[in-house]
DRENGU-427613 format. One line per field, with one value per residue (C-alpha): y, x, z; residue in three letters; residue number from 0. Coordinates in Angstrom, 1 decimal, decimal comma. Each point is the difference from the previous one (the first is absolute). Layout:
N
yy (Y | ...)
xx (X | ...)
zz (Z | ...)
residuo (ala | ...)
num (NUM | ...)
# end
This chain:
489
yy (49,0 | 1,6 | 3,7 | 2,0 | 3,1 | 2,3 | 1,5 | -3,2 | -3,0 | 1,3 | 2,4 | 2,3 | -1,0 | 3,4 | -0,2 | -3,4 | 0,3 | -2,3 | -1,4 | -0,9 | -1,6 | -2,1 | -1,4 | -0,6 | -2,0 | -2,0 | -0,8 | -1,0 | -2,1 | -1,9 | -1,2 | -0,9 | -1,8 | -2,2 | -0,7 | -1,1 | -2,1 | -1,7 | -0,6 | -1,2 | -2,2 | -2,5 | -0,3 | 0,1 | -3,3 | -2,1 | -2,4 | -0,6 | -0,2 | -1,0 | -3,7 | 0,8 | 1,2 | -1,8 | -3,6 | -0,4 | -2,9 | 1,9 | 2,8 | 2,0 | -0,5 | 1,1 | 3,2 | 0,7 | -0,4 | 2,4 | 2,5 | -0,3 | 0,8 | 2,9 | 1,1 | 0,0 | 2,9 | 1,9 | -0,6 | 1,5 | 3,2 | 1,9 | -0,8 | 1,5 | 3,0 | 0,5 | -0,5 | 2,0 | 2,5 | 0,9 | 0,4 | 2,0 | 2,4 | 0,4 | -0,2 | 0,9 | -1,3 | -0,3 | -2,2 | -2,3 | -1,0 | -0,5 | -2,5 | -1,8 | -0,3 | -1,7 | -2,4 | -1,0 | -0,5 | -2,1 | -2,3 | -0,4 | -1,0 | -2,5 | -1,6 | -0,7 | -1,6 | -2,4 | -3,8 | -1,8 | -2,6 | -2,7 | 1,4 | 0,8 | -1,2 | 2,0 | 2,5 | 1,5 | 1,1 | 1,3 | 2,2 | 1,3 | 1,0 | 1,9 | 1,9 | 0,7 | 1,4 | 2,4 | 1,0 | 0,8 | 2,2 | 1,9 | 0,6 | 1,1 | 2,9 | 0,9 | 1,3 | 2,5 | 1,5 | 0,3 | 1,4 | 2,5 | 1,0 | 0,7 | 1,7 | 2,2 | 1,5 | 0,5 | 2,9 | -0,4 | 0,2 | -2,8 | -2,5 | -2,6 | 0,2 | -0,3 | -2,7 | -2,0 | -0,9 | -1,7 | -1,9 | -1,4 | -1,6 | -2,8 | -1,2 | 0,9 | -2,2 | -2,9 | 0,7 | -0,1 | -3,2 | -1,7 | 1,2 | -1,2 | -3,3 | -0,4 | 1,0 | -2,6 | -2,7 | 0,2 | 0,5 | -2,9 | -2,5 | -2,1 | -2,3 | 2,6 | 2,3 | -2,7 | -0,9 | 3,5 | 2,6 | 1,0 | 1,5 | 2,8 | 2,1 | 0,3 | 0,4 | 2,8 | 2,2 | 0,8 | 2,1 | 1,9 | 0,6 | 1,3 | 2,6 | 1,1 | 0,3 | 2,3 | 2,2 | 0,1 | 0,9 | 3,1 | 1,2 | 2,8 | -0,2 | 0,9 | 3,7 | -0,2 | -2,5 | 1,9 | 3,3 | -1,7 | -1,3 | 3,4 | 1,4 | -2,7 | -1,4 | -3,6 | -2,4 | -1,3 | -3,4 | -0,4 | -3,3 | 1,7 | 3,0 | -2,2 | -2,7 | 1,3 | 3,4 | -0,5 | 2,6 | -1,5 | -3,7 | 0,8 | 0,9 | -3,0 | -2,3 | 2,0 | -0,3 | -3,8 | -0,8 | 2,9 | -0,3 | -2,4 | -3,2 | 0,0 | 1,5 | -2,8 | -2,7 | 1,6 | 0,1 | -3,5 | -1,5 | 1,7 | -0,8 | -2,6 | -2,3 | 0,4 | -1,4 | -2,8 | -0,8 | -0,1 | -2,3 | -2,4 | -0,1 | 0,5 | -1,8 | 2,6 | -0,7 | 1,6 | 2,4 | 1,0 | 0,7 | 2,3 | 1,8 | 0,5 | 1,7 | 1,9 | 1,6 | 0,8 | 1,8 | 1,9 | 1,2 | 1,2 | 1,6 | 3,6 | 0,1 | 0,3 | 3,4 | 1,0 | -0,7 | 1,8 | 3,0 | 0,0 | -0,3 | 3,4 | 1,4 | -2,1 | -1,3 | -3,2 | -1,5 | -0,5 | -2,1 | -2,0 | -0,7 | -0,9 | -2,3 | -1,9 | -0,3 | -1,2 | -2,8 | -1,1 | 0,0 | -1,4 | -2,4 | -3,0 | 0,3 | 0,9 | -3,2 | -1,9 | 1,6 | -1,2 | -3,5 | 0,2 | 0,8 | -2,8 | -2,2 | -3,5 | -1,4 | -1,8 | 2,1 | -2,8 | 1,0 | -3,3 | 1,0 | 1,9 | 3,7 | 1,0 | 2,1 | 2,7 | 0,2 | 3,6 | 1,4 | 3,4 | -0,1 | -1,2 | 3,0 | 2,4 | -1,2 | 0,3 | 3,5 | 1,1 | -1,2 | 1,9 | 3,2 | -0,3 | -0,2 | 3,2 | 1,9 | -1,4 | 0,1 | 3,0 | 2,7 | -2,0 | 1,4 | 3,6 | -0,8 | -1,7 | 2,8 | 2,6 | -1,7 | 0,4 | 2,7 | 0,0 | -1,0 | -3,4 | -0,4 | -2,8 | -2,2 | 0,9 | -0,6 | -3,1 | -2,1 | 0,1 | -0,3 | -3,2 | -1,5 | 0,6 | -1,1 | -2,5 | -1,9 | 0,5 | 0,3 | -2,3 | -2,9 | 0,0 | -2,5 | -2,6 | 0,3 | -0,2 | -3,2 | -1,6 | 0,8 | -1,1 | -3,2 | -0,8 | 0,8 | -1,0 | 3,3 | 1,6 | 3,5 | -0,6 | 2,0 | 3,2 | 0,4 | 1,3 | 2,9 | 0,8 | 0,3 | 2,1 | 2,3 | 0,3 | 1,0 | 2,5 | 1,6 | 0,6 | 1,5 | 2,2 | 1,3 | 0,8 | 1,1 | 0,7 | 3,7 | 1,6 | 0,9 | 1,7 | 3,2 | -0,2 | 2,0 | -2,7 | 2,4 | 1,6 | -2,9 | -0,4 | -3,3 | -2,8 | 0,9 | 3,7 | 1,7 | 2,5 | 1,1 | 2,5 | 3,2 | -0,6 | -3,5 | 1,3 | 2,6 | -2,7 | -2,2 | 2,8 | 0,6 | -3,7 | -0,5 | 2,7 | -1,6 | -2,5 | -3,6 | 0,6 | -3,1 | 1,0 | -1,5 | 1,9 | 0,2)
xx (-70,0 | -0,3 | -0,9 | 2,1 | -1,6 | 2,9 | -2,1 | -1,0 | 2,2 | 3,5 | 1,7 | 2,4 | 3,6 | 0,9 | -3,0 | 0,7 | 0,3 | 2,1 | -3,2 | -1,3 | 3,4 | -0,2 | -3,4 | 1,3 | 3,0 | -2,0 | -2,7 | 2,5 | 2,2 | -2,9 | -1,2 | 3,5 | 0,8 | -3,0 | 0,9 | 3,5 | -1,6 | -2,1 | 3,0 | 2,3 | -2,2 | 0,1 | 3,8 | 0,2 | -1,9 | 2,2 | 1,2 | -3,5 | -2,4 | 2,2 | -0,9 | -3,7 | 0,1 | 3,1 | 1,0 | 3,5 | 1,1 | 2,2 | -0,7 | 2,8 | -1,5 | -3,4 | 1,6 | 1,8 | -3,3 | -1,7 | 2,8 | -0,2 | -3,7 | 0,9 | 2,6 | -2,6 | -1,7 | 3,3 | 0,6 | -3,3 | 0,6 | 1,6 | -3,1 | -2,2 | 2,3 | -0,6 | -3,8 | -0,7 | 2,7 | -1,7 | -3,3 | 1,5 | 1,6 | -3,1 | -2,9 | 1,8 | 1,8 | -3,0 | -2,3 | 2,8 | 1,4 | -3,4 | -0,6 | 3,3 | -1,0 | -3,4 | 1,6 | 2,7 | -2,5 | -2,4 | 2,8 | 1,3 | -3,4 | -0,4 | 3,4 | -1,6 | -3,0 | 1,9 | -0,4 | 3,3 | 1,8 | -1,8 | -3,3 | 0,5 | 3,5 | 2,5 | -2,7 | 0,4 | 3,6 | -1,0 | -2,8 | 2,4 | 2,4 | -2,8 | -0,9 | 3,7 | 0,3 | -3,0 | 1,6 | 3,3 | -1,9 | -1,7 | 3,2 | 1,7 | -2,5 | 0,0 | 3,4 | 0,5 | -3,4 | 0,5 | 3,6 | -1,1 | -3,0 | 1,9 | 2,9 | -2,3 | -1,5 | 3,1 | 2,6 | 3,2 | 2,2 | -1,8 | -0,8 | 2,4 | -1,5 | -3,7 | 0,5 | 2,2 | -3,2 | -1,2 | 3,3 | -0,5 | -3,3 | 1,6 | 1,9 | -3,1 | -2,1 | 2,5 | -0,2 | -3,8 | 0,0 | 2,4 | -1,9 | -3,4 | 1,4 | 1,5 | -3,2 | -2,1 | 2,6 | 0,6 | -3,7 | -1,3 | 2,8 | 1,8 | -2,9 | -2,7 | 2,4 | 0,9 | -3,7 | -1,5 | 1,8 | 2,4 | -3,0 | -0,6 | 2,9 | -1,4 | -3,6 | 0,4 | 1,4 | -3,6 | -0,5 | 3,3 | -0,7 | -3,5 | 1,4 | 2,8 | -2,3 | -2,4 | 3,0 | 1,4 | -3,3 | -0,2 | 3,4 | 0,3 | 2,0 | 3,7 | 0,3 | 2,9 | -1,8 | -3,3 | 1,8 | 1,9 | -3,3 | -1,7 | 2,9 | -0,1 | 3,3 | -1,0 | 1,8 | -2,1 | 1,6 | 2,1 | 1,5 | 1,3 | 1,3 | 1,8 | 1,5 | 0,3 | 1,4 | 3,8 | 0,6 | -2,8 | 1,0 | 3,6 | -1,2 | -2,3 | 2,9 | 2,3 | -2,5 | -0,1 | 3,7 | 1,2 | -2,4 | -3,0 | 1,7 | 2,5 | -2,5 | -2,5 | 2,6 | 1,1 | -3,6 | -0,9 | 3,4 | -0,2 | -3,6 | -1,8 | 3,0 | 1,3 | -3,3 | 0,1 | 3,6 | -0,7 | -3,0 | 1,1 | 3,8 | 0,5 | -3,2 | -0,7 | -3,2 | -2,8 | -1,3 | 3,5 | 0,9 | -3,0 | 0,8 | 3,6 | -0,8 | -3,0 | 1,8 | 3,0 | -2,4 | -1,8 | 3,3 | 1,2 | -3,3 | 0,8 | 3,2 | -2,0 | -1,3 | 3,4 | 1,7 | -2,7 | 0,4 | 3,8 | -0,4 | -1,7 | 3,3 | 2,7 | -1,5 | -1,6 | 3,0 | 2,4 | -2,5 | -1,0 | 3,6 | 1,0 | -3,0 | 0,4 | 3,8 | -0,2 | -2,4 | 2,4 | 3,0 | -1,5 | -2,8 | 2,2 | 1,8 | -3,3 | -1,6 | 3,0 | -0,8 | -3,6 | 1,3 | 2,4 | -2,9 | -2,2 | -2,0 | 1,2 | 3,4 | -1,2 | -3,1 | -2,3 | -2,9 | 0,3 | 3,4 | 0,6 | 0,7 | 3,7 | 1,7 | 0,7 | -3,7 | -1,2 | -3,4 | 1,3 | 3,0 | -2,1 | -2,2 | 2,9 | 1,5 | -3,3 | -0,5 | 3,4 | -0,9 | -3,3 | 1,9 | 1,6 | -3,5 | -1,0 | 2,9 | -0,8 | -3,8 | -0,6 | 0,7 | -1,0 | -3,5 | 1,3 | 2,8 | -2,4 | -2,6 | 2,7 | 1,2 | -3,2 | -2,5 | -3,7 | -1,3 | 1,8 | 1,1 | -2,4 | 1,0 | 3,7 | 0,8 | -2,2 | 1,7 | 3,6 | -1,1 | -2,0 | 2,6 | 2,6 | -2,1 | -2,4 | 2,3 | 3,6 | -1,0 | -3,0 | 1,8 | 2,7 | -1,9 | -0,9 | 3,4 | 1,7 | -1,7 | 0,3 | 3,7 | 0,9 | -1,9 | 1,4 | 3,7 | 0,1 | 1,5 | -2,2 | 1,2 | -0,3 | -3,3 | 1,9 | 2,1 | -3,0 | -1,0 | 3,7 | 0,9 | -3,1 | 0,7 | 3,6 | -0,9 | -2,5 | 2,6 | 2,4 | -2,7 | -1,4 | 3,5 | 0,8 | -3,2 | -2,9 | -0,6 | -0,9 | -3,7 | -0,5 | -1,9 | -1,2 | -3,1 | -2,3 | -2,9 | 1,8 | 2,0 | -0,7 | 2,0 | 1,7 | 3,3 | -0,6 | 2,2 | -2,5 | 0,8 | -2,0 | 1,9 | 0,8 | 1,3 | 2,2 | 1,5 | 0,6 | 1,8 | 2,4 | 0,7 | 0,6 | 2,2 | 2,3 | 0,2 | 2,8 | -1,2 | -3,5 | -2,2 | -2,4 | 0,9 | -0,5 | -3,3)
zz (-28,9 | 3,4 | 0,0 | 2,5 | 1,5 | 1,1 | 2,7 | 1,8 | -1,1 | 1,0 | 2,2 | -1,8 | 0,6 | 1,7 | 2,3 | 1,6 | 3,8 | 2,2 | 1,5 | -3,4 | -0,9 | 3,1 | -1,1 | -3,5 | 1,1 | 2,5 | -2,5 | -2,7 | 2,3 | 1,7 | -3,4 | -1,2 | 3,3 | -0,5 | -3,6 | 1,0 | 2,7 | -2,6 | -2,2 | 2,7 | 2,0 | -2,9 | 0,0 | 3,8 | 0,3 | -2,4 | 2,6 | 1,5 | -3,0 | -3,0 | 0,3 | 0,1 | -3,6 | -1,6 | 0,2 | -1,4 | 2,1 | 2,5 | 2,4 | -1,6 | -3,4 | 1,3 | 1,4 | -3,3 | -1,9 | 2,5 | -0,4 | -3,8 | 0,2 | 2,3 | -2,6 | -2,8 | 1,8 | 0,1 | -3,7 | -0,9 | 2,1 | -3,0 | -2,1 | 2,6 | 0,1 | -3,7 | 0,1 | 3,2 | -0,7 | -3,3 | 1,8 | 2,8 | -2,4 | -2,1 | 2,6 | 3,3 | 3,0 | 2,4 | -2,0 | -1,3 | 3,2 | 1,5 | -2,8 | 0,8 | 3,6 | -0,8 | -2,5 | 2,5 | 2,8 | -2,0 | -1,1 | 3,5 | 1,4 | -2,8 | 0,9 | 3,4 | -1,6 | -2,3 | 0,2 | 0,4 | -1,9 | 1,9 | -1,2 | -3,6 | -0,8 | -2,0 | -1,0 | 3,5 | -0,7 | -3,5 | 1,4 | 2,7 | -2,8 | -1,8 | 3,1 | 0,6 | -3,5 | 0,6 | 3,3 | -1,8 | -2,4 | 2,8 | 2,1 | -3,2 | -0,2 | 3,7 | 0,8 | -2,7 | 0,7 | 3,7 | -0,3 | -2,7 | 2,1 | 3,2 | -1,8 | -2,0 | 3,2 | 2,1 | 0,0 | -2,1 | 3,0 | 2,0 | -2,8 | 1,3 | 3,5 | -1,0 | -2,7 | 2,5 | 1,9 | -3,2 | -0,2 | 3,5 | -1,0 | -1,9 | 3,1 | 2,0 | -2,2 | 0,6 | 3,8 | -0,1 | -2,1 | 2,5 | 3,0 | -1,2 | -1,1 | 3,5 | 1,8 | -1,9 | 0,1 | 3,7 | 1,0 | -2,2 | 0,5 | -2,7 | -0,8 | -0,5 | -1,8 | -2,5 | -0,5 | -0,4 | 2,0 | -2,8 | -1,8 | 2,5 | -0,8 | -3,6 | 0,9 | 2,6 | -2,9 | -0,9 | 3,1 | -0,5 | -3,6 | 0,7 | 2,6 | -2,4 | -3,0 | 2,0 | 0,9 | -3,5 | -1,7 | 2,3 | -1,2 | -2,6 | -3,2 | -0,1 | -0,6 | -2,4 | -2,1 | 0,1 | -0,9 | -2,8 | -1,3 | 0,1 | -1,9 | -2,6 | 1,0 | 0,6 | -2,4 | -2,9 | 0,3 | 3,2 | -1,3 | -3,2 | 1,9 | 2,6 | -2,1 | -3,6 | 0,7 | 0,4 | 2,7 | 2,2 | -0,8 | 1,1 | 3,5 | 0,2 | -0,8 | 2,4 | 2,8 | -0,5 | -0,2 | 2,1 | 2,9 | 0,1 | -1,2 | 2,9 | 2,4 | -0,7 | 0,5 | 3,3 | 1,2 | -0,7 | 1,0 | 3,4 | 0,8 | -2,1 | -0,8 | 3,5 | 1,3 | -2,6 | 0,8 | 3,8 | -0,4 | -2,8 | 0,3 | 3,7 | 1,0 | 2,7 | 1,9 | -2,0 | 2,7 | 0,9 | -3,6 | -0,4 | 3,2 | -1,0 | -3,3 | 1,3 | 2,9 | -2,2 | -2,4 | 2,8 | 1,5 | -3,5 | -1,0 | 1,4 | -2,1 | -3,2 | 1,1 | 1,5 | -3,3 | -2,0 | 2,3 | -0,4 | -3,8 | 0,0 | 1,4 | -1,5 | -3,2 | -1,2 | -1,8 | 3,0 | 1,8 | -3,0 | -0,7 | 3,5 | 0,6 | -3,2 | 0,2 | 3,6 | -1,1 | -2,8 | 2,4 | 3,2 | -0,9 | -0,4 | 3,4 | 1,7 | -1,3 | 1,2 | 3,4 | -0,2 | -0,6 | 2,9 | 2,4 | -1,4 | 2,4 | -1,1 | -0,9 | -3,1 | -0,6 | 1,2 | 2,3 | 1,8 | 1,5 | 3,2 | -0,2 | -0,5 | 2,7 | -2,6 | -0,9 | 0,6 | -1,3 | 1,3 | -2,2 | -3,0 | 0,6 | 0,3 | -3,3 | -1,8 | 1,6 | -1,3 | -3,5 | 0,2 | 0,9 | -3,4 | -1,4 | 1,8 | -1,6 | -3,5 | 0,2 | 2,3 | -2,7 | -3,1 | -0,4 | 0,1 | -2,4 | -2,6 | 0,3 | -0,6 | -3,2 | -1,9 | -0,9 | 1,1 | -3,4 | 0,0 | 3,7 | 0,9 | -3,0 | -0,2 | 3,6 | 0,4 | -2,7 | 1,2 | 3,7 | -0,7 | -2,3 | 2,6 | 3,0 | -1,7 | -2,3 | 1,2 | 3,7 | -0,1 | -1,5 | 2,8 | 2,3 | -2,6 | -1,8 | 3,3 | 1,2 | -3,5 | -0,4 | 3,5 | -0,4 | -3,4 | 0,8 | 3,6 | 0,9 | 2,7 | -1,1 | -3,7 | -0,2 | 1,1 | -3,1 | -2,1 | 2,4 | 0,7 | -3,7 | -0,7 | 3,0 | -1,1 | -3,5 | 1,3 | 2,3 | -2,9 | -2,3 | 2,9 | 0,8 | -3,6 | -1,6 | 2,4 | 0,7 | 3,3 | 0,0 | 3,4 | -0,2 | -3,6 | -0,8 | -1,2 | -0,5 | -2,9 | -1,5 | -3,7 | -0,8 | 1,8 | 1,7 | -0,3 | 2,5 | 1,2 | 3,6 | 1,9 | 0,6 | 3,7 | -0,7 | -2,9 | 2,5 | 2,6 | -2,6 | -0,8 | 3,7 | 0,7 | -3,0 | 1,3 | 3,5 | 0,8 | 0,3 | -1,3 | -0,4 | -2,8 | -3,3 | -3,2 | -1,8)
residuo (met | val | asn | ile | asp | pro | asp | thr | asp | phe | thr | pro | tyr | ala | ser | ile | thr | thr | lys | glu | leu | his | lys | ile | val | ile | ala | ser | cys | val | gly | thr | leu | ile | glu | trp | tyr | asp | phe | phe | val | phe | gly | ser | met | ala | ser | thr | thr | ala | ser | leu | phe | tyr | lys | thr | gly | thr | pro | thr | gly | asp | ile | ile | ala | trp | leu | ala | ala | asn | ala | val | gly | phe | ile | phe | arg | pro | phe | gly | ala | leu | val | phe | gly | tyr | ile | gly | asp | lys | val | gly | arg | lys | tyr | thr | phe | ala | leu | thr | leu | val | thr | met | gly | val | cys | thr | val | leu | cys | gly | cys | leu | pro | thr | tyr | asp | asn | ile | gly | pro | ala | ala | gly | val | ile | leu | ile | ile | leu | arg | ile | ile | gln | gly | leu | ala | ile | gly | gly | glu | tyr | gly | gly | ala | ala | ser | tyr | ile | ala | glu | his | cys | pro | his | lys | glu | arg | gly | phe | trp | thr | ser | phe | leu | gln | ser | thr | ala | thr | gly | gly | leu | ile | leu | ala | leu | ala | ile | ile | leu | ile | phe | arg | val | ser | leu | gly | glu | ala | arg | trp | ala | gln | tyr | gly | trp | arg | phe | pro | phe | leu | ile | ser | ile | phe | met | ile | ala | val | ser | leu | tyr | ile | arg | leu | lys | met | lys | glu | ser | pro | leu | phe | ala | glu | ala | arg | leu | lys | gly | lys | val | ala | lys | asn | pro | leu | val | glu | ser | phe | leu | arg | pro | tyr | asn | leu | tyr | tyr | val | ile | leu | ala | leu | phe | gly | ala | thr | met | gly | gln | gly | cys | val | trp | tyr | thr | ala | gln | phe | tyr | ala | leu | thr | phe | ile | gln | thr | thr | leu | lys | thr | pro | leu | ile | thr | ser | tyr | leu | val | val | met | ile | ala | cys | ile | leu | ala | leu | pro | phe | phe | thr | leu | val | gly | trp | leu | ser | asp | arg | tyr | gly | arg | lys | pro | phe | leu | leu | val | gly | ile | thr | ala | gly | ala | val | phe | phe | tyr | pro | met | tyr | met | gly | leu | tyr | tyr | phe | arg | pro | tyr | glu | asn | asn | lys | ala | thr | glu | ala | phe | arg | asp | glu | tyr | ser | pro | ala | met | leu | gly | phe | ile | val | trp | met | met | ile | ile | phe | val | thr | met | ala | tyr | gly | pro | ile | ala | ala | phe | leu | val | glu | leu | phe | pro | thr | ser | ile | arg | tyr | thr | ser | met | ser | leu | pro | tyr | his | ile | gly | asn | gly | ile | phe | gly | gly | leu | val | pro | val | leu | gly | val | thr | val | ala | thr | ala | thr | gly | asn | arg | tyr | gly | gly | leu | phe | phe | pro | ile | val | cys | ala | gly | ile | thr | ser | ile | val | cys | leu | ala | leu | val | pro | glu | thr | met | gly | arg | asp | ile | glu | asn | met | glu | lys | ala | gly | ala | asn | thr | leu | asp | lys | glu | glu | ala | ala | asn | arg | glu | thr | leu | ala | ala | ala | pro | gly | his | phe | val | thr | ser | ala)
num (0 | 1 | 2 | 3 | 4 | 5 | 6 | 7 | 8 | 9 | 10 | 11 | 12 | 13 | 14 | 15 | 16 | 17 | 18 | 19 | 20 | 21 | 22 | 23 | 24 | 25 | 26 | 27 | 28 | 29 | 30 | 31 | 32 | 33 | 34 | 35 | 36 | 37 | 38 | 39 | 40 | 41 | 42 | 43 | 44 | 45 | 46 | 47 | 48 | 49 | 50 | 51 | 52 | 53 | 54 | 55 | 56 | 57 | 58 | 59 | 60 | 61 | 62 | 63 | 64 | 65 | 66 | 67 | 68 | 69 | 70 | 71 | 72 | 73 | 74 | 75 | 76 | 77 | 78 | 79 | 80 | 81 | 82 | 83 | 84 | 85 | 86 | 87 | 88 | 89 | 90 | 91 | 92 | 93 | 94 | 95 | 96 | 97 | 98 | 99 | 100 | 101 | 102 | 103 | 104 | 105 | 106 | 107 | 108 | 109 | 110 | 111 | 112 | 113 | 114 | 115 | 116 | 117 | 118 | 119 | 120 | 121 | 122 | 123 | 124 | 125 | 126 | 127 | 128 | 129 | 130 | 131 | 132 | 133 | 134 | 135 | 136 | 137 | 138 | 139 | 140 | 141 | 142 | 143 | 144 | 145 | 146 | 147 | 148 | 149 | 150 | 151 | 152 | 153 | 154 | 155 | 156 | 157 | 158 | 159 | 160 | 161 | 162 | 163 | 164 | 165 | 166 | 167 | 168 | 169 | 170 | 171 | 172 | 173 | 174 | 175 | 176 | 177 | 178 | 179 | 180 | 181 | 182 | 183 | 184 | 185 | 186 | 187 | 188 | 189 | 190 | 191 | 192 | 193 | 194 | 195 | 196 | 197 | 198 | 199 | 200 | 201 | 202 | 203 | 204 | 205 | 206 | 207 | 208 | 209 | 210 | 211 | 212 | 213 | 214 | 215 | 216 | 217 | 218 | 219 | 220 | 221 | 222 | 223 | 224 | 225 | 226 | 227 | 228 | 229 | 230 | 231 | 232 | 233 | 234 | 235 | 236 | 237 | 238 | 239 | 240 | 241 | 242 | 243 | 244 | 245 | 246 | 247 | 248 | 249 | 250 | 251 | 252 | 253 | 254 | 255 | 256 | 257 | 258 | 259 | 260 | 261 | 262 | 263 | 264 | 265 | 266 | 267 | 268 | 269 | 270 | 271 | 272 | 273 | 274 | 275 | 276 | 277 | 278 | 279 | 280 | 281 | 282 | 283 | 284 | 285 | 286 | 287 | 288 | 289 | 290 | 291 | 292 | 293 | 294 | 295 | 296 | 297 | 298 | 299 | 300 | 301 | 302 | 303 | 304 | 305 | 306 | 307 | 308 | 309 | 310 | 311 | 312 | 313 | 314 | 315 | 316 | 317 | 318 | 319 | 320 | 321 | 322 | 323 | 324 | 325 | 326 | 327 | 328 | 329 | 330 | 331 | 332 | 333 | 334 | 335 | 336 | 337 | 338 | 339 | 340 | 341 | 342 | 343 | 344 | 345 | 346 | 347 | 348 | 349 | 350 | 351 | 352 | 353 | 354 | 355 | 356 | 357 | 358 | 359 | 360 | 361 | 362 | 363 | 364 | 365 | 366 | 367 | 368 | 369 | 370 | 371 | 372 | 373 | 374 | 375 | 376 | 377 | 378 | 379 | 380 | 381 | 382 | 383 | 384 | 385 | 386 | 387 | 388 | 389 | 390 | 391 | 392 | 393 | 394 | 395 | 396 | 397 | 398 | 399 | 400 | 401 | 402 | 403 | 404 | 405 | 406 | 407 | 408 | 409 | 410 | 411 | 412 | 413 | 414 | 415 | 416 | 417 | 418 | 419 | 420 | 421 | 422 | 423 | 424 | 425 | 426 | 427 | 428 | 429 | 430 | 431 | 432 | 433 | 434 | 435 | 436 | 437 | 438 | 439 | 440 | 441 | 442 | 443 | 444 | 445 | 446 | 447 | 448 | 449 | 450 | 451 | 452 | 453 | 454 | 455 | 456 | 457 | 458 | 459 | 460 | 461 | 462 | 463 | 464 | 465 | 466 | 467 | 468 | 469 | 470 | 471 | 472 | 473 | 474 | 475 | 476 | 477 | 478 | 479 | 480 | 481 | 482 | 483 | 484 | 485 | 486 | 487 | 488)
# end
């Protein structure tokens, strides 16, 4: 067990300066960005490397097999949330998410070293799945630690703003993955890329991980966790406290079905499945497809922070609700729009481009969908942190987040391609995320509380409506104003 010295290992919450907070956010986000890169580079190369590891008889079958291997990592994310959440709530945030960083990085580098199907047969795909399982466990422990760490350092009134930088790292990781894939693919050419170039996006992770680990090991422990430990308020068994105490379990379930299930489906439908749809259904030229999604992501990136900042003024719930509901309502017509601007009349790359083909319009539609993501995802870290007390925060917020994003959201691409292929309906894969987002919208509207301004330093149990005095006074003033936008706590 790690011994925390209160004089050297953490800065008291009330003594944290803005300069220190900047360093904390940057250090946390750099590591998380790299972990998302490691996790997403795998899925982003489906159309180029699937047939190197899986031989199903058809290119579409190979892609489905690759996406299924990718989905295995998502399925194991909740188990990582339990394992590393327990460690994080017992040992501390700092050491736990340093461990997840190393685990993720080692697996990513090993993916780049693997022999292919032509070398060792089906064993190549099996080893890939094992590495993907370990990656899923690692990313399952990363997010809750990073979100808790940042939130437990920043002021109550600015929690949405500071944690929103963490929220941008997932899309940032996807941008980085697409950019590095593009750089190597264009510079090496098709032949060398197919022969060995695909390995480089995996292998260079070792350098990024080394830099990030150095930064993280210099960080101090979260002040709220360290103070709770000194006061003997750390949970004896975070798993029992989180999931066997009815008042805590209720909020874990509410966080899942009232927020993260729909948010996860919106995230992956707007970004990952959009890339898959553009590449596999529309047969858009590969480099163009990467550029379309990458540029859309870059242009949407600042909106994560904007929404986080706005959520500190108008609440978390309104943005969650609007983003998730917008996805449920508009994804179907937006995917119809993607199809309208497709490059080929019969989706065959041997044909001439259609007059209506427009990479710019494809990018604009993807950008609009990612704006929904920014509204749903921008305030989610602040919302989850504010639901749970310090003693079980890492564990309690990690599980619903990774079930919502890892299972419900993570299965969107493989289910989408599989359903569309089996039914012949190119939009058939949208029904699952649309239904999930619709259910979440209803639960969020009816049951989810507003958490903005909660005093997480003094929270004793999940869902405790503990507002700092200034926020409580502000709520009373706003409630009396006509047309106020803050929902009740």
